[in-house]
N, C-alpha and C positions, 0 to 999 in steps of 0.2 A: 430831045436829045437823049440817046441811050448810052449805055456803057457801064462799066464797073466804077462805083464811087468808093474811094477809100477815105476813111476818116483816120487821119494820122496824128498820133500824139506827139508832143514835143520830144525831139531826139529819137523818134522811132525810125527803125531801119526796115527797108523792104527792097525786094528785087523785082525789077521789070526787065524782061527780055535779057536776063543775065547780068544786068548792071545793078550794083548795090547802091541804093540812094538812102540818104538820111535827112529827115525833116529838121528844120531849124528849131528855134526855141519857143515857137507858138504852134498851137494845134492847126491842122490844115485839112482841107478836103481836096482830094485830087480825083478827077474824072479821067478814067482810061477809056478813050473812045475807040481805039483800035480793037476790033473783035478778036484778033489773033494774038494780042499781047499776052505774055506770060507773066503773071504777078504772084509774088509770094511775100507775105509779111514775115519777117524773121521771127516774130513772136508765135507764128503758126508753124514754124519749121521744127522738125524733129531731129534731135542729135543722133548720130549713128549708134551711140551706145544705148539708146533707148529702144532700138529696134529688136525686140525679143519675142514678138508674137506674130501670128499670121496676118492679122489686120494691120499691125504696125509696119510689117514688111510691105504691104500694099500701099499704105500711106506714104512711106518713105520713097518707094519707087515713083509714085505720082509726083512727090515733091521734087525728085531728081529730074523728072520730065519737065517740070515747070522751070527749073533753073538751067536746063539745057545740058545737064551732066549725063543724062541718058538720052538715047535716040529712040523715037517712037517705033521705027521698024524693028529694032532689036528688043524692045521692052514690051510692047503691047501684047504679043502672043503669050508671054509668060504672065503678064498681068491678068489677062483674060482667064488663063488656066487657074491662077490663084483665086480669082473671083468665083470660078466654077466650083472650086473646092469649098469656098466659104458658103456657097449657096445652101448646101445640105445642113450646115451648122445653124445658119440664121433663119432658114425658112420657117421653122416652128415658132420663132419669136416674132418675126414680121416678114411675110413672104415677099414684100416689095423692096426690102432694104438693099439686097445685092443686085437685083435687076435694075434698080434705079442707079446704083453706082456704076454698073456696066454700061448703061446708057450714057451717063455723063462722060465716062472715059472714052467711049466709042465716038462721041461727038467732039472730043477734045476739050471738054469743059473741066479742066483739071482743078482749077481753084474751087469750083462748086463741088467736085468730087471730094476734095480735102475737107470741106465744110461738112459734107454728108458723112464722111468717115469719122468725124469726131463723135457723132451719135453712135456709130457702130463700135468705135473703140470703147465707149462707156459700157455697152452691152457685153462686149468681149471680156472686159475686166470683171464684170459681174459673173459671167459664165465660168471664167477660170477660177474665181474665188469660190464659187459653189462647188466646183469639181475638185479644187485643190490640186490641180494637175499642172504639169509643165507643158507648155504648148509644143506641138510637133514642129520639127525643123522643116523649113521649106525655103526655096531660093527664088526671089523675084528680082531684087536689085543687088 
């Protein structure tokens, strides 16, 4: 039996296909067997006020795709363009980071893309700290 297995803490909230669910008072394991189910743990969600870098804008756009607040037809072209811009920045660090992300997004594996982006967010933070620069403005979501 395949699918996404969520280990849910007591009281933890998560979204599946736009519906917000909350676990009871005991830990739980939930298996999501539908391949096209959209899942987001609220602890993985980024608040709009945190979206202040290029990678965070990509993360937030993917998050909104998961929750259904953005539509794929409208968002995917801008998301791909944002990833193309990130490619030049992250290629010297790890040439596979952004191509892997683009592959996940193109296959609709948005939750996996968010997990992958956490690694990229950490690298972006280090790069910005070394540079001491304000990130450039771009629009994805």
